[in-house]
LOPALO-457202 format. One line per field, with one value per residue: x, y, z of N, C-alpha, C in turn; residue in three letters; residue number from 1. Coordinates in nm, 2 decimals, decimal comma, padded with zeros to 4 digits. Layout:
REM LOPALO-457202
nc1 = (X_...) .
nc2 = (Y_...) .
nc3 = (Z_...) .
cac1 = (X_...) .
cac2 = (Y_...) .
cac3 = (Z_...) .
cc1 = (X_...) .
cc2 = (Y_...) .
cc3 = (Z_...) .
rest = (ALA_...) .
nr = (NUM_...) .
***
This chain:
REM LOPALO-457202
nc1 = (00,08_00,19_00,38_00,23_00,12_00,35_00,42_00,21_00,25_00,50_00,42_00,25_00,42_00,59_00,41_00,33_00,57_00,62_00,40_00,45_00,69_00,60_00,43_00,62_00,78_00,59_00,54_00,79_00,81_00,63_00,74_00,95_01,20_01,18_01,08_01,25_01,27_01,44_01,46_01,61_01,89_02,22_02,47_02,81_03,11_03,15_03,09_02,80_02,62_02,70_02,68_02,41_02,32_02,43_02,29_02,03_02,06_02,06_01,81_01,65_01,67_01,51_01,26_01,32_01,42_01,66_01,82_01,85_01,99_02,24_02,58_02,72_02,54_02,52_02,78_02,81_02,70_02,83_03,10_03,09_03,10_03,32_03,44_03,48_03,71_03,76_03,53_03,30_03,06_02,79_02,56_02,31_02,12_01,78_01,70_01,87_02,11_02,44_02,69_03,02_03,24_03,55_03,69_03,83_04,16_04,24_04,48_04,60_04,56_04,44_04,41_04,17_04,05_03,97_03,85_03,86_04,00_04,01_04,27_04,22_04,32_04,23_04,27_04,09_03,94_03,81_03,57_03,57_03,47_03,62_03,94_04,18_04,43_04,63_04,70_04,92_04,96_04,92_05,07_05,06_05,01_04,90_04,86_04,65_04,72_05,00_05,06_04,97_05,15_05,39_05,35_05,35_05,61_05,74_05,64_05,78_06,03_06,25_06,15_05,92_05,59_05,42_05,57_05,56_05,45_05,39_05,37_05,52_05,47_05,62_05,64_05,82_05,78_05,89_05,93_05,91_05,94_05,82_05,89_05,74_05,90_05,97_06,17_06,28_06,30_06,46_06,40_06,53_06,45_06,49_06,58_06,45_06,39_06,64_06,71_06,51_06,56_06,81_06,71_06,56_06,76_06,88_06,68_06,67_06,90_07,13_07,30_07,22_07,11_06,92_06,92_06,74_06,69_06,74_06,91_06,88_06,91_07,12_07,30_07,47_07,54_07,49_07,34_07,33_07,13_07,07_06,87) .
nc2 = (-00,12_00,13_00,15_00,19_00,44_00,60_00,58_00,72_00,97_01,04_01,05_01,27_01,47_01,48_01,54_01,80_01,94_01,93_02,07_02,32_02,38_02,40_02,62_02,81_02,81_02,89_03,15_03,25_03,24_03,43_03,66_03,96_03,86_03,69_03,85_04,02_04,18_04,27_04,59_04,78_04,84_04,93_05,05_05,13_05,29_05,24_05,40_05,63_05,52_05,25_05,17_05,18_04,99_04,76_04,75_04,70_04,45_04,31_04,33_04,12_04,05_04,20_04,22_03,98_03,77_03,91_03,78_03,53_03,55_03,45_03,54_03,43_03,41_03,67_03,72_03,56_03,72_03,97_03,89_03,86_04,10_04,29_04,53_04,53_04,51_04,44_04,38_04,46_04,31_04,41_04,34_04,53_04,55_04,64_04,59_04,64_04,61_04,66_04,74_04,78_04,88_04,83_04,97_04,82_04,89_05,03_04,90_04,86_04,83_04,59_04,37_04,14_03,89_04,09_04,28_04,54_04,55_04,65_04,59_04,49_04,56_04,35_04,13_04,08_04,10_04,38_04,47_04,72_05,01_05,23_05,39_05,45_05,66_05,71_05,48_05,19_04,99_04,65_04,38_04,05_03,70_03,63_03,54_03,70_03,69_03,66_03,91_04,09_04,02_04,10_04,38_04,43_04,38_04,59_04,81_04,76_04,83_05,11_05,22_05,42_05,35_05,51_05,60_05,42_05,32_05,10_04,74_04,43_04,08_03,76_03,42_03,29_03,38_03,63_03,98_04,29_04,65_04,96_05,30_05,62_05,79_05,65_05,45_05,13_04,88_04,58_04,32_04,10_03,76_03,68_03,84_04,09_04,33_04,45_04,50_04,68_04,89_04,97_05,05_05,27_05,44_05,49_05,62_05,86_05,98_06,18_06,06_05,88_05,96_05,95_05,68_05,39_05,12_04,93_04,68_04,47_04,20_04,04_03,98_04,24_04,37_04,61_04,66_04,87_05,01_05,22_05,21) .
nc3 = (00,00_00,09_-00,11_-00,34_-00,28_-00,28_-00,55_-00,67_-00,56_-00,68_-00,95_-00,94_-00,87_-01,09_-01,29_-01,20_-01,23_-01,50_-01,60_-01,49_-01,62_-01,88_-01,87_-01,80_-02,03_-02,22_-02,13_-02,17_-02,45_-02,52_-02,43_-02,46_-02,54_-02,75_-02,94_-03,08_-03,33_-03,63_-03,74_-03,85_-04,06_-04,08_-04,29_-04,35_-04,49_-04,76_-05,08_-05,10_-05,27_-05,30_-05,04_-05,01_-05,19_-05,08_-04,84_-04,94_-05,04_-04,80_-04,70_-04,66_-04,40_-04,25_-04,00_-03,91_-03,63_-03,42_-03,25_-03,34_-03,58_-03,79_-03,83_-04,03_-04,25_-04,33_-04,40_-04,63_-04,83_-04,81_-04,86_-05,13_-05,24_-05,43_-05,36_-05,10_-04,84_-04,57_-04,29_-04,02_-03,82_-03,63_-03,38_-03,26_-03,00_-02,93_-03,20_-03,43_-03,69_-03,76_-04,00_-04,05_-04,29_-04,44_-04,72_-05,01_-05,13_-05,44_-05,65_-05,90_-06,26_-06,49_-06,78_-06,89_-07,09_-07,28_-07,12_-06,88_-06,55_-06,21_-05,97_-05,65_-05,31_-05,16_-05,31_-05,51_-05,84_-06,00_-06,22_-06,46_-06,65_-06,70_-06,69_-06,45_-06,48_-06,30_-06,18_-06,19_-06,48_-06,53_-06,69_-06,83_-06,73_-06,43_-06,08_-05,85_-05,59_-05,60_-05,71_-05,51_-05,32_-05,44_-05,45_-05,18_-05,12_-05,26_-05,11_-04,88_-04,95_-05,05_-05,28_-05,46_-05,51_-05,66_-05,87_-06,06_-06,38_-06,54_-06,50_-06,54_-06,57_-06,57_-06,69_-06,54_-06,29_-06,24_-06,21_-06,39_-06,39_-06,52_-06,51_-06,46_-06,60_-06,81_-06,78_-06,78_-06,55_-06,50_-06,29_-06,04_-05,96_-05,70_-05,38_-05,40_-05,26_-05,21_-05,48_-05,56_-05,39_-05,50_-05,75_-05,66_-05,58_-05,82_-05,97_-05,84_-05,90_-06,10_-06,28_-06,47_-06,70_-07,01_-07,01_-07,08_-07,02_-06,74_-06,60_-06,34_-06,27_-06,21_-05,93_-05,75_-05,99_-06,24_-06,54_-06,81_-07,06_-07,34_-07,53) .
cac1 = (00,00_00,28_00,45_00,14_00,11_00,47_00,42_00,12_00,32_00,60_00,35_00,19_00,53_00,64_00,30_00,34_00,70_00,60_00,31_00,52_00,79_00,52_00,39_00,73_00,82_00,49_00,57_00,92_00,78_00,55_00,82_01,03_01,32_01,15_01,02_01,36_01,27_01,53_01,38_01,70_02,02_02,31_02,60_02,90_03,24_03,16_03,02_02,66_02,55_02,73_02,62_02,26_02,31_02,46_02,18_01,92_02,09_02,04_01,68_01,58_01,68_01,41_01,15_01,37_01,46_01,80_01,89_01,88_02,06_02,38_02,67_02,76_02,44_02,56_02,92_02,80_02,66_02,94_03,22_03,07_03,12_03,46_03,49_03,50_03,83_03,72_03,41_03,27_02,91_02,75_02,42_02,27_01,99_01,70_01,65_01,95_02,23_02,53_02,80_03,12_03,32_03,68_03,69_03,95_04,24_04,27_04,63_04,65_04,47_04,48_04,31_04,14_03,94_03,93_03,78_03,95_03,97_04,10_04,31_04,20_04,41_04,17_04,31_03,98_03,94_03,68_03,55_03,55_03,47_03,71_04,08_04,25_04,57_04,73_04,74_05,00_04,90_04,99_05,07_05,10_04,91_04,95_04,77_04,64_04,80_05,14_05,07_04,96_05,28_05,49_05,32_05,39_05,76_05,77_05,62_05,88_06,15_06,25_06,10_05,79_05,50_05,36_05,66_05,55_05,34_05,36_05,43_05,52_05,49_05,67_05,60_05,92_05,74_05,97_05,86_05,97_05,86_05,85_05,86_05,67_06,01_06,00_06,29_06,24_06,39_06,45_06,42_06,56_06,35_06,52_06,64_06,38_06,40_06,77_06,71_06,42_06,64_06,90_06,63_06,52_06,88_06,90_06,58_06,70_07,04_07,14_07,40_07,17_07,02_06,91_06,92_06,61_06,67_06,84_06,90_06,93_06,88_07,24_07,34_07,58_07,57_07,39_07,36_07,26_07,10_07,01_06,78) .
cac2 = (00,00_00,24_00,15_00,25_00,58_00,66_00,59_00,83_01,10_01,06_01,09_01,40_01,56_01,49_01,62_01,94_02,00_01,94_02,18_02,45_02,40_02,44_02,75_02,90_02,82_02,97_03,28_03,30_03,26_03,56_03,77_04,04_03,79_03,63_03,95_04,12_04,18_04,37_04,70_04,88_04,79_05,04_05,01_05,24_05,26_05,25_05,52_05,63_05,43_05,11_05,14_05,16_04,86_04,65_04,75_04,64_04,30_04,25_04,36_03,99_04,03_04,29_04,15_03,85_03,79_03,95_03,68_03,40_03,58_03,40_03,63_03,36_03,44_03,80_03,71_03,51_03,83_04,07_03,84_03,86_04,24_04,30_04,65_04,52_04,45_04,38_04,43_04,42_04,30_04,44_04,33_04,63_04,51_04,52_04,57_04,69_04,55_04,77_04,68_04,88_04,82_04,90_04,96_04,78_04,99_04,99_04,90_04,86_04,79_04,49_04,34_04,00_03,86_04,22_04,36_04,60_04,52_04,70_04,48_04,54_04,51_04,22_04,03_04,05_04,18_04,46_04,51_04,87_05,06_05,35_05,36_05,55_05,67_05,72_05,35_05,12_04,89_04,52_04,29_03,91_03,61_03,62_03,52_03,82_03,67_03,69_04,05_04,15_03,99_04,19_04,52_04,44_04,39_04,73_04,90_04,74_04,89_05,25_05,26_05,48_05,29_05,62_05,63_05,31_05,33_04,96_04,63_04,31_03,95_03,66_03,29_03,25_03,45_03,74_04,11_04,41_04,77_05,08_05,42_05,73_05,85_05,56_05,37_04,99_04,81_04,43_04,28_03,96_03,68_03,68_03,96_04,20_04,45_04,51_04,55_04,79_05,00_05,02_05,12_05,39_05,53_05,53_05,72_05,99_06,02_06,24_05,99_05,78_06,03_05,89_05,53_05,34_04,99_04,90_04,53_04,44_04,06_03,98_04,04_04,33_04,41_04,69_04,66_04,98_05,02_05,35_05,19) .
cac3 = (00,00_00,09_-00,23_-00,43_-00,25_-00,32_-00,69_-00,70_-00,53_-00,78_-01,07_-00,92_-00,87_-01,23_-01,36_-01,16_-01,29_-01,65_-01,62_-01,45_-01,72_-02,00_-01,84_-01,81_-02,17_-02,29_-02,09_-02,24_-02,59_-02,53_-02,38_-02,56_-02,58_-02,88_-03,03_-03,11_-03,48_-03,69_-03,81_-03,91_-04,10_-04,11_-04,36_-04,37_-04,53_-04,91_-05,13_-05,06_-05,37_-05,27_-04,91_-05,03_-05,26_-04,98_-04,75_-05,01_-05,04_-04,67_-04,66_-04,62_-04,25_-04,18_-03,92_-03,85_-03,49_-03,42_-03,16_-03,42_-03,70_-03,79_-03,90_-04,16_-04,35_-04,38_-04,46_-04,77_-04,92_-04,80_-04,92_-05,27_-05,29_-05,46_-05,31_-04,95_-04,80_-04,44_-04,24_-03,89_-03,81_-03,49_-03,34_-03,16_-02,94_-02,96_-03,33_-03,53_-03,74_-03,81_-04,07_-04,07_-04,40_-04,49_-04,86_-05,07_-05,21_-05,58_-05,66_-06,04_-06,36_-06,58_-06,89_-06,90_-07,19_-07,34_-07,03_-06,78_-06,41_-06,11_-05,88_-05,52_-05,21_-05,11_-05,41_-05,61_-05,96_-06,00_-06,35_-06,48_-06,79_-06,71_-06,65_-06,37_-06,53_-06,19_-06,13_-06,29_-06,56_-06,52_-06,81_-06,81_-06,67_-06,29_-05,97_-05,78_-05,46_-05,64_-05,73_-05,38_-05,25_-05,50_-05,40_-05,04_-05,12_-05,30_-05,00_-04,78_-05,00_-05,06_-05,41_-05,45_-05,60_-05,74_-05,98_-06,16_-06,48_-06,59_-06,43_-06,63_-06,50_-06,66_-06,64_-06,44_-06,17_-06,22_-06,24_-06,44_-06,37_-06,60_-06,44_-06,54_-06,68_-06,92_-06,75_-06,75_-06,46_-06,50_-06,16_-06,02_-05,89_-05,56_-05,33_-05,46_-05,18_-05,24_-05,62_-05,56_-05,32_-05,60_-05,84_-05,60_-05,58_-05,96_-06,01_-05,77_-05,94_-06,23_-06,35_-06,56_-06,81_-07,14_-07,00_-07,10_-06,96_-06,63_-06,57_-06,20_-06,24_-06,16_-05,80_-05,75_-06,12_-06,31_-06,69_-06,86_-07,21_-07,37_-07,64) .
cc1 = (00,09_00,35_00,36_00,13_00,23_00,47_00,33_00,18_00,42_00,53_00,30_00,31_00,58_00,54_00,31_00,46_00,68_00,50_00,37_00,62_00,72_00,48_00,50_00,78_00,72_00,51_00,69_00,89_00,71_00,62_00,89_01,15_01,30_01,08_01,12_01,37_01,36_01,44_01,48_01,84_02,10_02,44_02,68_03,03_03,26_03,10_02,87_02,58_02,57_02,68_02,48_02,24_02,33_02,35_02,06_01,94_02,07_01,90_01,60_01,58_01,57_01,30_01,20_01,42_01,61_01,88_01,93_01,95_02,20_02,47_02,72_02,67_02,47_02,69_02,91_02,77_02,78_03,07_03,21_03,09_03,27_03,52_03,51_03,63_03,81_03,59_03,39_03,11_02,88_02,60_02,39_02,13_01,91_01,67_01,74_02,07_02,32_02,65_02,90_03,22_03,45_03,69_03,83_04,02_04,26_04,42_04,68_04,53_04,52_04,37_04,29_04,02_03,88_03,84_03,88_03,90_04,07_04,15_04,31_04,30_04,36_04,20_04,20_04,00_03,80_03,67_03,52_03,54_03,55_03,84_04,13_04,40_04,67_04,77_04,83_04,92_04,98_04,97_05,11_04,99_04,97_04,83_04,76_04,72_04,95_05,16_05,07_05,10_05,39_05,47_05,37_05,54_05,80_05,75_05,72_06,02_06,14_06,18_05,95_05,70_05,44_05,45_05,64_05,43_05,30_05,44_05,42_05,55_05,52_05,64_05,70_05,89_05,84_05,90_05,96_05,88_05,91_05,80_05,79_05,77_06,05_06,13_06,23_06,35_06,36_06,49_06,45_06,45_06,36_06,58_06,58_06,39_06,53_06,77_06,62_06,49_06,74_06,83_06,59_06,64_06,90_06,80_06,60_06,84_07,04_07,25_07,35_07,07_07,03_06,92_06,77_06,58_06,78_06,82_06,96_06,92_07,00_07,29_07,47_07,63_07,46_07,43_07,27_07,24_07,02_06,91_06,64) .
cc2 = (00,13_00,26_00,22_00,40_00,66_00,68_00,71_00,96_01,14_01,11_01,23_01,51_01,59_01,57_01,77_02,01_02,02_02,06_02,32_02,48_02,45_02,58_02,85_02,92_02,90_03,12_03,34_03,33_03,39_03,68_03,84_03,97_03,73_03,72_04,06_04,12_04,30_04,47_04,80_04,81_04,92_04,99_05,14_05,19_05,26_05,38_05,51_05,53_05,29_05,07_05,10_05,02_04,74_04,64_04,68_04,49_04,23_04,28_04,23_03,97_04,11_04,20_04,01_03,88_03,80_03,84_03,56_03,43_03,53_03,49_03,56_03,39_03,58_03,80_03,65_03,62_03,93_04,02_03,85_04,00_04,27_04,43_04,65_04,45_04,37_04,44_04,38_04,42_04,32_04,42_04,43_04,61_04,64_04,49_04,62_04,61_04,66_04,70_04,79_04,82_04,90_04,87_04,91_04,89_04,94_05,01_04,91_04,83_04,68_04,45_04,19_03,98_03,99_04,30_04,42_04,57_04,60_04,58_04,54_04,48_04,38_04,11_04,00_04,15_04,25_04,51_04,66_04,90_05,18_05,31_05,48_05,55_05,69_05,59_05,28_05,01_04,76_04,43_04,15_03,83_03,58_03,59_03,65_03,81_03,70_03,84_04,12_04,13_04,08_04,33_04,53_04,45_04,53_04,82_04,88_04,80_05,04_05,31_05,31_05,42_05,39_05,65_05,52_05,33_05,19_04,86_04,50_04,18_03,85_03,52_03,23_03,31_03,56_03,87_04,21_04,53_04,88_05,20_05,52_05,81_05,76_05,48_05,23_04,93_04,66_04,38_04,14_03,89_03,67_03,82_04,09_04,33_04,53_04,57_04,67_04,91_05,06_05,10_05,26_05,49_05,58_05,64_05,85_06,04_06,09_06,18_05,89_05,84_05,95_05,73_05,49_05,21_04,97_04,76_04,51_04,29_03,99_04,05_04,12_04,38_04,50_04,70_04,77_04,97_05,15_05,33_05,15) .
cc3 = (00,00_-00,04_-00,34_-00,41_-00,30_-00,47_-00,74_-00,67_-00,64_-00,91_-01,06_-00,93_-01,02_-01,31_-01,33_-01,23_-01,44_-01,68_-01,59_-01,57_-01,85_-01,99_-01,86_-01,96_-02,25_-02,26_-02,16_-02,39_-02,61_-02,48_-02,49_-02,61_-02,72_-02,97_-03,07_-03,26_-03,53_-03,77_-03,88_-03,94_-04,14_-04,18_-04,39_-04,42_-04,68_-04,95_-05,09_-05,14_-05,33_-05,13_-04,92_-05,09_-05,16_-04,88_-04,81_-05,02_-04,91_-04,62_-04,62_-04,46_-04,18_-04,12_-03,88_-03,71_-03,48_-03,34_-03,24_-03,55_-03,69_-03,88_-04,03_-04,27_-04,41_-04,45_-04,61_-04,87_-04,92_-04,87_-05,07_-05,33_-05,30_-05,40_-05,16_-04,92_-04,67_-04,39_-04,10_-03,88_-03,66_-03,48_-03,23_-03,11_-02,90_-03,10_-03,45_-03,57_-03,80_-03,88_-04,11_-04,17_-04,42_-04,64_-04,91_-05,14_-05,35_-05,61_-05,80_-06,13_-06,45_-06,68_-06,89_-06,99_-07,25_-07,25_-06,93_-06,64_-06,32_-06,03_-05,74_-05,42_-05,14_-05,21_-05,51_-05,73_-05,97_-06,15_-06,36_-06,62_-06,81_-06,65_-06,57_-06,41_-06,42_-06,13_-06,23_-06,36_-06,56_-06,64_-06,76_-06,74_-06,53_-06,20_-05,89_-05,65_-05,49_-05,65_-05,60_-05,31_-05,31_-05,46_-05,26_-05,03_-05,16_-05,19_-04,89_-04,82_-05,00_-05,19_-05,39_-05,55_-05,70_-05,87_-06,09_-06,25_-06,53_-06,51_-06,53_-06,55_-06,60_-06,60_-06,54_-06,30_-06,14_-06,27_-06,30_-06,41_-06,46_-06,52_-06,53_-06,63_-06,79_-06,90_-06,71_-06,66_-06,46_-06,36_-06,14_-05,96_-05,74_-05,51_-05,39_-05,39_-05,21_-05,38_-05,63_-05,49_-05,42_-05,70_-05,79_-05,61_-05,73_-06,01_-05,95_-05,80_-06,08_-06,32_-06,45_-06,66_-06,94_-07,13_-07,00_-07,03_-06,86_-06,58_-06,44_-06,17_-06,19_-06,04_-05,81_-05,89_-06,17_-06,46_-06,74_-07,01_-07,24_-07,49_-07,59) .
rest = (MET_LEU_GLN_GLN_ILE_ASP_LYS_LYS_LYS_ILE_PHE_LEU_TYR_VAL_PHE_PHE_LEU_LEU_SER_LEU_SER_THR_LEU_ASN_ASN_GLN_SER_LEU_LEU_ASN_SER_ASP_PHE_PHE_ASN_LEU_GLN_ILE_THR_GLN_ILE_LYS_VAL_SER_GLY_LEU_SER_ASN_GLU_ASP_ASN_LEU_LYS_THR_LYS_LYS_ASN_LEU_ASN_PHE_LEU_ILE_PHE_GLN_ASN_ILE_PHE_PHE_ILE_LYS_LYS_LYS_ASN_LEU_SER_ASN_ILE_LEU_ASP_GLY_ASN_SER_PHE_ILE_HIS_THR_TYR_GLU_ILE_LYS_LYS_ILE_TYR_PRO_ASN_SER_ILE_GLU_ILE_ILE_ILE_LYS_LYS_THR_GLU_LEU_LEU_ALA_ILE_THR_ASN_LEU_ASN_GLU_ASN_PHE_PHE_TYR_ILE_GLY_SER_ASN_GLY_LYS_LEU_ILE_LYS_THR_ASN_SER_ILE_ASN_LYS_ASN_LEU_PRO_TYR_VAL_PHE_GLY_LYS_PHE_ASN_THR_SER_ASP_PHE_ILE_ASN_PHE_MET_GLU_ILE_ILE_ASN_GLN_SER_ASN_PHE_ASN_VAL_ASP_LYS_ILE_SER_GLN_ILE_TYR_PHE_PHE_LYS_SER_LYS_ARG_TRP_ASP_ILE_ARG_THR_ASN_ASP_GLU_ILE_LEU_PHE_LYS_LEU_PRO_LYS_GLU_ASN_LEU_ILE_SER_ALA_LEU_ASN_THR_ALA_HIS_GLN_ILE_THR_ASN_SER_ASN_ASN_PHE_ASN_ASN_ILE_LYS_ILE_ILE_ASP_LEU_ARG_ILE_ALA_LYS_HIS_ILE_ILE_LEU_THR_ASN_GLU) .
nr = (1_2_3_4_5_6_7_8_9_10_11_12_13_14_15_16_17_18_19_20_21_22_23_24_25_26_27_28_29_30_31_32_33_34_35_36_37_38_39_40_41_42_43_44_45_46_47_48_49_50_51_52_53_54_55_56_57_58_59_60_61_62_63_64_65_66_67_68_69_70_71_72_73_74_75_76_77_78_79_80_81_82_83_84_85_86_87_88_89_90_91_92_93_94_95_96_97_98_99_100_101_102_103_104_105_106_107_108_109_110_111_112_113_114_115_116_117_118_119_120_121_122_123_124_125_126_127_128_129_130_131_132_133_134_135_136_137_138_139_140_141_142_143_144_145_146_147_148_149_150_151_152_153_154_155_156_157_158_159_160_161_162_163_164_165_166_167_168_169_170_171_172_173_174_175_176_177_178_179_180_181_182_183_184_185_186_187_188_189_190_191_192_193_194_195_196_197_198_199_200_201_202_203_204_205_206_207_208_209_210_211_212_213_214_215_216_217_218_219_220_221_222_223_224_225_226_227) .
***
């Protein structure tokens, strides 16, 4: 008899706990916690036009619960924008998403399949119908990652990137540069910083007038050509 009473008590306790849990869950569902709907999206860092375009691409988030938004869903869209270098996504409770963008730097121009492209500092190609004559033009079949690496090496040297009008890439993964003064520097595959520092000294010297080609491919040698 006592055993039967104990079983009944246990059943009542379990039933009470389940009921209480159900009531609490229902209360939670009706609370503001599950009504944090996104009503505002802020995008900054690009041009006004591109900020607006990016915002429109994210309009599917409006009225979704901010608590359950996964940043990965936003990243899939943002990573597809070639003008974006990096970005930060902020959830501002209760109902706002803020995206702060760092725009990619345009490093150079190249041609691919008869179309012009900017090369961004993010390693992406950005199609364009106009040419910025202040940027160097890159010739050859190259990976953008190799080009970005080459530009980083130039920036580590004393040579001024702004003096470059054209850049040539060869299958051997060697680079040449032509300056705004129409001097072609043939660079080595190795020890690029040293060669670029030498090129910098030459461009700031008056001893190389009328020289059109300067070959720095052999270490500790400078071969000059005036043709």
